[in-house]
N, C-alpha and C positions, 0 to 999 in steps of 0.2 A: 419318411414313414409317418403313419397316423397314430393317434391314440384311440384305443377301443374302449367304449363304455357300455356296460351290460347291466341290466336290472329288470325290475318288474314295472308296474304302472307308473312309478315315480320317474322312471327313465323313458317310458313309452311316449310321453308327450313330446320329447325331443326326438325319439326314434321315428315317430310318424313323419316328422319333417324330413328326416333323412331318407325315409322310404320313398317319398315323392322324388327325391333326387336320384335314388338308385334305379327307379323305373322310368324316369323321364329325363328330358334334357333341360328342364327349366327349374328355377328356384321360386319359391313363394315366400313372401315376407310375413313375419309375425309382428305384433306391435312392438316387439323388442329388437327386431332386425332379423338378419339371416344367420343361421347356424353355419359355422365354418366347416363344411363337409370335406374340404381339402385336408383338414387337420384332424377331424374327429369322425369315427365310425361308431354310430350309436344304435344299440339294439335293446328294446324293452318289450315286455309282454305282460299285459294286465293279468293278475291272478297267479302269476308264475311262482312256482316253488323254487327252492335253491338247487335242486337236482337239475332242472331245466336250465337255470342260469349258468351253472357250471358246464353243462353240455354245450351251451351256446359259446362260451369262452373257448372251450376246446375246439369246437368246429371252426371258429374264426381264426384262431392262431395257427390252425393247420392249413389254412388257405391263404393267409396274408401275413406279411411281416409287420409287426407293430413296434413302435418305440416304447409304448407303455400301455397297460391295461388298468382300467378302473372298474371295480365291481361294487354295486350297491346291492347288498344281499337283501332278500325278501323275508317274509314272515316265517318264523320257526314252525308255525302251525300249518303251513302250506305244503301239500304234497303234489307230486306229479305222477300220472300214470303213463307208461311208455308202451306204444303199440307200433305196428308196422304201417308204412304209408298205404299199402294195399288194403289193410284192414280199415283204416280211416276212410278211404275212398268208398268203401262199401257201406259202412255203418254210420258215418257221421253225416247229418243233414244240416243242422243249424247251430252246432256248438262252435263258438268263435274263440274260446279261450284255450288256444293251442299254440304250440311252437313246432314247426316242421324243420328238421335238420336232416337233409338227405333222404334216406329211406325210413327215418324214425319220426314219429309224431308224439309229442308230449302233451297230455291233457292236464290242464291246471285246475286244481280244486278251489283255489282262492282262499282256503282256510276252513275252519270247522263248519261254517254254515254253507259252504259252496258258493257258486256264482248264479247268475240269473238265467242263463241259457239252459235248455233241457239237455242233459247228458245222454249219450247212447246207453241203453240199459246195462250192458256188461261193465262199462266204466263206472256207472253209478253204483253198481253192486261192489265193485272193487273199492271205491272210496268209502262206502258204508262199512265194509269189512275192516278197513284201516281205522275208521273212526272208533269202532268198538275197542280197538287196542290202543287208542290214543293215551299216552301219558307223556309228560314233558321230557323224560329221559329218552324215550323212543324218538320223539320229534327232534330233540337236541342232537342225538347221534346222527339222524338223517341229514340234518343241516351241516353239522361239523364235518361229516365225511365229504360233503361237497366243497367246503372251505379248504380243508386240508389237501384234497386232491388237486384243487385249482392252484393253490400256493405251490405245491410240489411241481406241477407241470410248468408253471411260469418260471420257477427257480431253475428247473432243468434246461429251459430254453433261454435263460439269461434275459428275460423280459422284466423290466421294472413294473411295479404295480402298486396301486393304492386300493384299499378296501374299506367299506363301512357298511352300515345297515340303514334301511329306510326308516327305522325307528330305534329306540333304545331297547335292545334285546335282553337287557338285564332288569328292566322295570316290570312291575306287577300291574298288568292291565286287566286283571280278573274281574274287576267291578266296572269296567268301561265297555262301551259298545263297539270298540275297535279290537277287543280281545280275540274274536274268532279269526281275524286275518293276521294276527301278530304272534303272540306266544312268547314265553320267556325261556332263555337258555338255562339248562340245568348244569351248574358249574361243577357238580360232582361226577360228571361223565369222565371216563378214563381217556376220552378223546380230547378233552378240553385243553390240556397242556401241549397237545401236538400242534395246535394252531399257533402261528407266529403272531401274537397279539400286538407286537410292535408295528405290524403292517396294517392294523385295523384302526382307522381313524375314529375316535369316539365322540366326535362332533356329529351326533346322529342326525340324519336329514330332517325328519319330522320335528323333532324337539328343537333343532336349531332354527327352523323356519317358524315354528309356533311361537317361540320366544320373541320373534321379530315381527309378528303379525304379517307373515308372508305365506298365508295358507289359501288353498282353493276353497270355494264356498262349501264343499262337502265336509270340511273340518278335519279331513284325514290326510289328503295329499297336499304337497307344497304347490304354490302357484308357479306360473312360468317364471316370474321374477325371483321368487324364492329359490327355485331350482338353479336358476342362472347364478344367483349370488352365492349359493352354497358351493357350487363348483368353483366359482371365482375366489371366494374368501377362505374357504376351508381347504380346498385342494389346489388352489392356485392355477386353475384351468378356466380360461375364458372361451366357452364353446361357441360364442357368437362372433361374427365379424365385427370389428370396431366400427 
């Protein structure tokens, strides 16, 4: 059985490699080698919120048996709008920040400032309405519901798992340019203590790589080598072939 890894754009760089192998019969090499797709099933979506990440985990474990699941949670400030596949086929022309799971399509807002592609007007209005009600408690509860439900499902299926965040969700980023896509958890939420924090690895991905100068040129994401070393040194998972 394989290990499932799910997340946002931090995971997507490895997910894109796996997508080549899901759709074709060949492998392509990165400068670091080949991802071991015999042992790892990797799914990532840029701009994804935690609702869509939780849905991806549920979809995958319902289709395949895994020996372990690794979730790298995304920004607290990121929400997802859920529509039917039929609606998406009619109304979506150029928006690429989506996740399709069966008959459901999740639109990712990417955070408080949104993403670059033009959203279909109804989805744009939905996100605008949500933005008006944004506060950290609302955003925290939205994320913690995803974490709690995912932990509960994996526990019920007796699947081992590790979880972390793409950044430190307890830090104050309010005076930084990455705040729109991040956000802080409100520890006063009544849902907070329902999370099994013993299963949340607090070697946060971005901060871990930032302290080791293993960042992508955009200053936000980890580099290929940074992500590889984080999985290897923090979670004891070598996702590449030796």
